[in-house]
C-alpha positions, 0 to 999 in steps of 0.5 A: 411065264405069267406075262407071256400067258397074259400077252397071248390072251391079249392077242387072242382077244384082239383077234376075236374082236377083229373078226367080229368087226369084219364079219367073222364067220364061225362056220367058215373061219373067214370073213363074210362073205367068202362064197356065193349067196343065195337069194330065195324068191318064193314065187315062180320066175317071171313075176314082179318079185322075181324081176325085182329080186334079180335087180337086187341080186345084181347090185348087192353082189357088187356091194358085197363083192361076191356073187348073189344068185336068185333061186326060185322056190315057188309053191303054196303062195310063197310058203314053200320057199319061205319055209326053206329059208327058215330051215336053212343054216343062219349064216347069212348065205341064204336070203329071202326076197318076198312080198308083204305076203309073209305077214299074212302068212303068219296068220294063214299058217297059224305061225308055222311060217311067219315074218318073226322067223326073220330079220327084215333088212330093208323094204326095197320096192313098193307099189300101189293097190288099186281097182281096175276094170275093163275099158268098157266097164260102166264105171268111169270114176272111183266115185261111180264104182263106190256109189254102185257098190253101196246100191248093190251090196255083194253083187259086184265081183272082184278077182283076187288070188284068194282069201289071205293073199295080198291082192285080197287084203285090199278088199276088206279094207276098201269095204270097211272104209267105203261102207260097201260089200263086194264079192271076191272071186279067187284065181290062181294068180294075178294074171288070170284074174286080170285077164278075167276082168278084161274078158268080163268074167268078173266086174273088177280086179283088185290089182297091184298096179305094177303087176297090171301095168302092161294091161293098163298102159295098153288100155285093156284095163282102166284104173279107177283109184289107188290105195296109196297115200299119194298119186303115182307118177305113171298114172297122174290122173288116177286119184287116191282113195282118200281123195274120193272120200274113202279114208284108207291107204295101204301100200304093197311092198317087197323086202329082203329078209335074213334068218333071225338067228344070223350072227349080228356082225353078219347082219350088219354087213348085210344091212350096209349092203342093202343100204347101198342097194337102196341108194344105188342109181343103177338099182333105181334106174332098173326099177324105173325101166321096169315100171317099179317104184323104189323103196328105201326103208332100211333103218332098223328102228324104222323097219320094226315100226313098219312091221308093227303097223303091217301087223296091226292092219292085217290083224284087224282085217283078219278079225273083221273077216272072222279068221281071228277072234276079236 
């Protein structure tokens, strides 16, 4: 009898170990995934995050052999959709694809919404911040712009999506690095302030280059400089800030997140799928056709260091503008 019981326990332990290794879902009682995965984009349809999110959903569905569908849940500059994922069951069936705004939200909402509620599975898309002006603007180069801004502190207006937004973040970084003072003007979205720049309502725009690509390629906006560490292939003649003596670089990025309480076996399955997405030629081809830049940061240790760097930058900016105490 004792030998029989011992054998039964051995079989049970081996079965549990097998389930853990294959992504056993305690809730579903089967392997993960066995149903549709929702990929929540916390912004309205049609924007860059929505477009790239749909590319990821397509390739990730193939990697996981299940359907991954995009669910747009806009509101409060990404806060509403992010809260929805934070409140969802941590079973791996609800993912969040968002921009680095999730880091600024940590401070804007005083921790009510924070990237610390999630695990970053991968940074899958990046882009450059930059200064764009109308084609008839008086500045021909980034050096001209900085020189004028130093001569007229606080007089050059720049369109953004408001204090704490990602398009705003680059302004205090530029101000500090270049020793200038600008006048941010808030708009309800990137498209409105870009068109306001074209129309001359504001002097310049703090853009995410990919989001402004149509106006830039059409010549309605001119890109003076970018905040990235290296030049962009699509705009090879546009210098980085460091090249013109402004010592700062800060990239725009988008990443895929899952609830922090998701079981580790499921997290590992998702990580593996995200790695396949990042390396997939089909995904890179879709990004290139849309004018987007691939991001392939998927290692757990590298992602943790990446987020720590983002936190340091955002905290420093918020202290400089008085949102946080120094």
